[in-house]
C-alpha positions in Angstrom: -93.3 63.9 -56.7 -93.1 60.2 -56.0 -92.2 59.0 -52.6 -89.4 56.4 -52.0 -92.1 53.7 -51.8 -93.5 54.6 -55.1 -90.2 54.8 -57.0 -89.5 51.8 -59.1 -86.6 49.8 -57.8 -83.6 50.0 -60.1 -82.0 46.7 -60.9 -78.4 46.8 -59.9 -75.7 44.9 -61.8 -75.1 42.7 -58.8 -78.9 41.9 -58.6 -78.9 40.9 -62.3 -76.0 38.6 -61.7 -77.8 37.1 -58.8 -80.9 36.6 -60.8 -79.0 35.0 -63.7 -77.2 32.6 -61.3 -80.5 31.8 -59.7 -82.1 31.1 -63.0 -79.2 28.9 -64.1 -79.4 27.0 -60.8 -83.2 26.6 -61.2 -82.7 25.2 -64.7 -80.1 22.7 -63.5 -82.3 21.6 -60.6 -85.3 21.1 -62.9 -83.2 19.1 -65.4 -81.9 16.9 -62.6 -85.5 16.4 -61.4 -86.6 15.5 -64.9 -83.8 13.0 -65.3 -84.7 11.5 -61.9 -88.3 11.2 -62.8 -87.5 9.5 -66.2 -85.2 7.1 -64.3 -87.9 6.3 -61.8 -90.4 5.7 -64.6 -88.0 3.4 -66.3 -87.3 1.5 -63.0 -91.1 1.0 -62.5 -91.4 -0.3 -66.1 -88.6 -2.7 -65.6 -90.0 -3.8 -62.3 -93.4 -4.5 -63.9 -91.7 -6.6 -66.6 -90.0 -8.6 -63.8 -93.3 -9.1 -62.0 -94.8 -10.3 -65.3 -92.0 -12.8 -65.8 -92.1 -14.0 -62.2 -95.9 -14.0 -61.7 -97.7 -14.3 -65.1 -101.3 -13.0 -65.2 -103.6 -15.6 -63.7 -101.0 -17.1 -61.3 -101.5 -16.0 -57.7 -103.4 -12.7 -58.4 -103.4 -11.7 -54.7 -99.6 -12.0 -54.4 -99.2 -10.2 -57.7 -101.4 -7.4 -56.5 -99.5 -7.2 -53.2 -96.2 -6.7 -55.1 -97.6 -4.1 -57.5 -99.3 -2.2 -54.6 -96.0 -2.2 -52.7 -94.1 -0.8 -55.8 -96.7 1.9 -56.3 -96.4 2.9 -52.7 -92.7 3.2 -53.0 -93.1 5.3 -56.2 -95.5 7.6 -54.3 -93.0 8.1 -51.5 -90.4 8.9 -54.1 -92.6 11.6 -55.7 -93.4 13.1 -52.3 -89.7 13.2 -51.4 -88.9 14.9 -54.7 -91.7 17.4 -54.1 -90.4 18.2 -50.6 -86.9 18.6 -52.0 -88.1 21.1 -54.6 -90.1 23.0 -52.1 -87.0 23.4 -49.9 -84.9 24.5 -52.8 -87.4 27.1 -53.9 -87.8 28.3 -50.3 -84.1 28.5 -49.8 -83.5 30.3 -53.1 -86.3 32.8 -52.1 -84.6 33.5 -48.8 -81.2 33.9 -50.5 -82.6 36.3 -53.0 -84.4 38.2 -50.2 -81.2 38.4 -48.2 -79.1 39.6 -51.2 -81.8 42.2 -52.0 -81.6 43.5 -48.4 -77.8 43.7 -48.5 -77.8 45.8 -51.7 
């Protein structure tokens, strides 16, 4: 006879609702992140076009490099910020699911 620890946990209706809401939220967050990344890529592309117009290749290469390096640093910070945000969202969702599982 299986012990309580060995019995498979039955999924309750409220648990399924929570899982469905969590999945929907995850999909929305991921879509927003995707749109944000696409916007960031487009902004970097437009920025590079502006740099090309303002400082054509061959003119002041050190100044051009300084500007490009600064833009890449900014992009890197943006990526790290998004990663931190997603990490926090996943962590919070995990805690919320854990709390709802303990209440059931």
